[in-house]
Every structure is written in structure tokens, then in C-alpha cells.
N, C-alpha and C positions, 0 to 999 in steps of 0.2 A: 443173660444175667438178669434176674429180677431186681426191682427197686430195693427190696430188702437186702439182697446179696450185695448190691452195689453200695448201699449205705453202710453196711457192715465193713466192706472193704475200705471205703473212704474214712470211716471212723478210726480204723486201726492205723491210718497214715496221718492223722491230724495232729498238728502242733496247736493245741488249744491255747489261744492267745488273749492276754489282756495287757495292752500297751497304751491304754487310755490315760488321759490326764487325771481321771478320777480313781485310778487304781489305788488300792489300799491294802493293809495287812489283812483285814477281814475279808476283802474281796479275793485276795490271793488264796486264803484258806478255803474259800468257797470254790474257787477255780480248781484247786487241787482235789477237793472232794468230788467235783464233777468229772475230773480226769480219770478217776479210778472207779467211778460208780458204774453199775450196769446201765447199758449193755457194753460198756468200755472193756478195757482201758484204751485211752488214746496213746499216741506215740510219745508225746512230750507236752509239757506246758511251756509257753514262751512268755516271759515276764520281765519287768524292769529289774536291773541289777540289785536294787535295794531290798528286793523281796526274795532273793535267792536262798538266804539262810532259812527263812520261814518255810519256803517250799521244800527245802532239803529235809527238814524235820517232818513235815507233813507227808512226804512221799518216800520216806526212808525204807519202807517195807514193800514198795511197789516196783513195777517194771517201767513206770513212766519216767522219762528223762526230763531234766530241767535245762531249758535253753534260756539264755538271756541275750540282751542286745548291747552292742558296743559301737561307739561312733554314731549313735542313733538319735534322731533320724537324719541329721544334717549331712553326714558324710564328709566331715572336715578332713584336714590334711596334717594334723598334729600327731605324728607317729609316737612320740614319747608319751603323750597323754593317753593315747589308745593302748599302748603297751601296759601302762599302769592300770587302766581299767580292766583289761583282760586278766592281768594277774590277780586283781582283787576279786573278780567274778569267779575265777577258777578256785581261788582260795576259799571262797564262801560256799563252794560245792556245786558250781554249774557243771553240767555234763557236756553242754554244747554252747558255742559262742556264735551268735548271728552278727557278723561284722559288716557295717555299711562301708562299701568301697568309697574312697574319695573320688566320686564319680565326676564331679565338676572339674577337678584337677585333671582327671583322665581325659575328659572330653576336650579340655583345653590343651591337650598334648603332653601332659606330665604323667607319662606312664610309669616313670621310675618311682614316684612317691606311692602310687597305688600298689605297685609290685612289692615295694619295701614293707608297706603296712600289712599286706596279706601274708608275706613270708614270715615276718616277725610274729604275727599272731599265731600262725601255724606252729612255729617253733615253740611257742609258749603252750599251746594246746596239747602237743604231743599226740597221744592216742585219743584224745577227746575231739569231738567233731567241730570243725570250723565251717560254718556256712557263710558265704560271702554274698551280701545283698548288693545287686548291681544297680538297682533303681531304674529298670529298663523303660518304664513309662515316660521318663524324662529324656530319653535318647532321641537323636534326630532321625535315626534309621536303623534297620536291622543289621547293617554292617557294623555299626558301633556296638550293638548288642553282642555280635559275634566276637569282635575284638576284645571286649571286656571279659567275655566268658573264657576266651583263650588265655588272657592275662591271669585271671583269678585261678584257673586250674593249674597253669604253669607255675604259679607262685605257691601252690600247696593247698588250695581249697578242697575240702572234702565234699561240699555241696556248693552249688550256685543257686541263688534265690532271686526272684524277680524284683521284689519291692518291699518298701517299708510299710506301705499302706497309709502313709502320711502325705502323699502328693496327689495331685489331681488325677493322674493316670497311674494305675497299678499293673497287675498282671494282665497279660494278653496272650492269646493262643499263638500269634505269629512269633512273639518273643520267646515263648517256651519251646516252640518248634525249632527255632534257631539255636537255643541253648542246648536242647537235646542232641542236635546234630553235632555240636562241638563235643559234648560228652561222649557220644558214640565214637568219635575219632580220637579221644584223649589217650587211649592206650593204658588206662588204669581206671579202677572204679571211682566214679564221681556221681553224687546224687543231685537231685534238683528239687527246689521248693517253690512252686507257685504260691504267691501270697498277695493279698490285697484284693478286695472286691469279690471274693469267692463265697457266695451266700446260699447256694442251692445245690442239690444233688446233680442237677443238670450241669452246673458250672464245674463241679468236681469231676464228673464223668468225662467232660470234654478234655480236660487236662490228662486224665488217666488214659483216655483213648489215644492221645498223642504219644504218651509214653509207651503204651502197648504196641503202637504202630512202628515207632522208631527203634525201640530197644527190645521189643519182643514181649509176648505174654509172660507174666510171672516176674518180670524185672522189677516192677514197682512194688517195693516192700519198704518197711520203715528204715532200713539201712541205705536206701537209694531214692526214696520218694517221700516227700512230706507236703502237706497242704497247710498253709498258714491261714488261720481264720479264727474268728470269735463266734459270730452268730451261727455259723454252719453247724456247730456241734449240736445245738438243740434241734435243728432241722433233721439231722441224721438220726438222732435219738427218736424223734417223733415218727419217722418213717419206719424204723425198726420195730417200734411199738405199735405200728398200725394207725397212727393218729393223723397222718397227712400223706399225700402223694409226692410231696417234695418239689412241686413245680414253683417257678418264679412267681412272686406275688407283686413286686413293684416294677418289674421290667428293667431294673438297673443292675449293672455289673459292679 
């Protein structure tokens, strides 16, 4: 596969994201315009809940989905608060909910609160996608990643996602490999979303290669695989337009 082909593949799987503290209405409209512009479209935009209505109007005639975040980024344990936030986001027109698992409670041994939160959110989402953010970079080992993945899927998650991008450690290849193994054994369709620190085509290709190896060529499509990123979009566009080879510039993940 050429760089151009790989970039086009990754672009179609991108959740183009702006969850910065500087996010604004004007910025959301610009994000939506980028999401549908050539050589797109991307799979979805991922934005703060307060901008969902604006994005809904901007993207009403497109195939781009609107994802928003709940219990983000802290991953608290207040199920009633989360339920209210999910209901509001869906009412505003969100297609997809990216819910942060109460991962600290989970790691402290309270699996029940984590299971309850995911199950409640999925009940509310119905046929709309629920992506559960595990925050794998903060886990002590891969066994904890495996256990969180099993819990989220058993409670109803449509996708499991690595990270919020708001912690010191985000997506990693070992975590995604572990998550894919759980997905393969799940017995029902479940997707995966590496997110956080994915800045180059090299990064994106590494995660896609894991998916191809574990799940088979052709498995990774928008209904099963997303890449959560912000700066990656321009990198991919530049590669497709022949402006860069897409190699890492700063050496950081």
C-alpha cells in the first residue's frame, strides 16, 4: 500500500477532534468544514457537548457523524450525573457518545459502578454508538486493560477506546493489541478507537496493522475502527495532496 492509499484509508476512519480548552463555536464550524472538505470526508467529528447542536446544523447534509464526550476527562463515578449528560447530548443530536469509564473506581476494585454506568449509557443510546474510554495509559498493567475491556464490552459498549488524550500516557500498541484480543473473543461486533498522541501516518499505520493482523484485512472500517486525533487530519491531507511524506517531525508519540 502506498503512502497515499494508507493516508486515504486513515482519513476515512478519523474522528476529527477538538476537545481543547480553547474550543469555540467558530472553531466548531471550522472543524465541521474541514471534516467534509476534500479529500474527505472523515468518519466523525468529536467535540464538547455544548457544541453538538451547532455541529448538527453544520453537518446535516453530510455522512459525518457527531461524537461527543461524557464523564470527560476525569472519569468520575456519579452515574446519575452521567445519565443526565448522555440524555442531553443525545437530545441535542449526537450520533455517538464517548463515555469515560470510571477507571479509578474500577482499578480500586469497584467494578459494579463501572458496569452500571456503561450499561445505563448503552440503554440510553439505543442504536447510537457508545464508545467507552478506558484510559489505558493510566493502568498498572495489560491485565487491567484486558479486564476493563471485558467489563465494558459485557456491559454493552459498541466500541472500546484507549484514552482521553488528557493524561500523561495515551494510546499504546500493547494496549490496543490487548483490546483487540478481547474484541476478537467477544462473540459480537465491537469496534476499537486508538486515541491520544497519534500524530503521523506512521502512527496510524501501526494501529491499523495490528487490527489487520488480529481481526483480518478489511475488518477496519468506520463501523469497527476509528482513530481519535486532531493534528493528524492535516498530515493526512498533505500526504494525499503530495505535500509531505508524513514522517514524524518531533519524534514524540
